[in-house]
C-alpha positions as CSV (number, residue, x, y, z in Angstrom):
1,X,20.9,-9.0,13.1
2,X,24.0,-10.2,14.9
3,X,23.0,-13.9,14.9
4,X,22.0,-13.7,11.3
5,X,25.4,-12.2,10.4
6,X,27.2,-14.9,12.3
7,X,25.1,-17.6,10.6
8,X,25.9,-16.0,7.2
9,X,29.6,-15.8,8.0
10,X,29.5,-19.4,9.1
11,X,27.7,-20.6,5.9
12,X,30.1,-18.6,3.6
13,X,33.2,-19.9,5.2
14,X,32.0,-23.5,5.5
15,X,30.8,-23.7,1.9
16,X,34.0,-22.2,0.5
17,X,36.8,-23.6,2.8
18,X,35.4,-26.7,4.3
19,X,36.9,-26.0,7.7
20,X,37.5,-28.7,10.3
21,X,37.1,-26.1,13.0
22,X,35.3,-22.7,12.9
23,X,34.8,-20.4,15.7
24,X,33.2,-16.9,15.4
25,X,33.2,-14.4,18.1
26,X,31.1,-11.2,17.9
27,X,33.0,-8.3,19.6
28,X,30.7,-5.7,18.3
29,X,29.4,-4.6,21.8
30,X,32.9,-3.7,22.7
31,X,33.0,-1.2,19.9
32,X,29.7,0.5,20.4
33,X,29.9,4.1,19.3
34,X,32.7,3.4,16.8
35,X,32.0,4.9,13.3
36,X,31.8,1.4,11.7
37,X,29.5,0.2,14.4
38,X,27.2,3.2,14.0
39,X,26.8,2.2,10.3
40,X,25.8,-1.4,11.3
41,X,29.1,-3.1,10.6
42,X,30.1,-5.6,13.3
43,X,33.5,-6.6,14.8
44,X,34.2,-10.3,14.6
45,X,37.1,-12.6,15.3
46,X,37.3,-15.9,13.4
47,X,39.4,-18.9,14.1
48,X,39.3,-21.3,11.2
49,X,41.2,-24.5,10.4
50,X,41.2,-25.7,6.9
51,X,43.2,-27.9,4.5
52,X,42.6,-25.0,1.9
53,X,45.3,-23.1,3.7
54,X,48.1,-25.7,3.1
55,X,51.0,-24.1,1.4
56,X,49.4,-20.6,1.5
57,X,51.0,-17.5,3.0
58,X,49.2,-15.6,5.8
59,X,48.1,-13.0,3.2
60,X,46.8,-15.7,0.8
61,X,44.8,-17.3,3.7
62,X,43.2,-13.9,4.5
63,X,42.5,-13.4,0.8
64,X,40.6,-16.7,0.7
65,X,38.5,-15.7,3.6
66,X,37.8,-12.3,2.2
67,X,36.8,-13.8,-1.1
68,X,34.5,-16.3,0.7
69,X,32.8,-13.4,2.6
70,X,32.4,-11.3,-0.5
71,X,30.2,-8.3,-0.1
72,X,29.7,-8.9,3.6
73,X,33.0,-7.1,4.1
74,X,31.4,-3.9,2.7
75,X,28.6,-3.5,5.3
76,X,27.9,-6.3,7.6
77,X,31.5,-6.7,8.7
78,X,33.4,-3.6,9.8
79,X,36.4,-5.4,11.4
80,X,37.5,-9.0,11.1
81,X,40.2,-10.6,13.2
82,X,41.5,-13.8,11.6
83,X,43.4,-16.8,13.0
84,X,43.7,-19.1,9.9
85,X,45.5,-22.4,10.5
86,X,46.0,-25.7,8.6
87,X,45.1,-28.9,10.3
88,X,48.8,-29.7,10.8
89,X,49.3,-26.3,12.5
90,X,46.4,-26.8,14.8
91,X,47.6,-30.1,15.9
92,X,51.1,-28.7,16.8
93,X,49.5,-26.1,19.1
C-alpha cells in the first residue's frame, strides 16, 4: 500500500502544482504502533519546489498542498511534513 500511496501523492501534487522538484519520503515505519499508523495512515515528508508558491505565505503554500491531496489527508496520510519552496528559494539554498 505504501508505494501506491506515494504514487498517488506524487500524481496529485504533480497534476495540481507542476513542481520542478518533488521528493516524498515515507517515515511510517518509524511510527509503527502510533494510533494513526494503526488505522493505516502513513507519515510522509514532502519537499516540493513549484512556481505556484510564488508570492504565497507558508500557510497558503500548505493549503495548496492539502487541497491537492484532498481526501488522502483523511485516511492514507496521518502526518505530512512539508518543505515548500519557490524555484528562486531553491536556487538560493
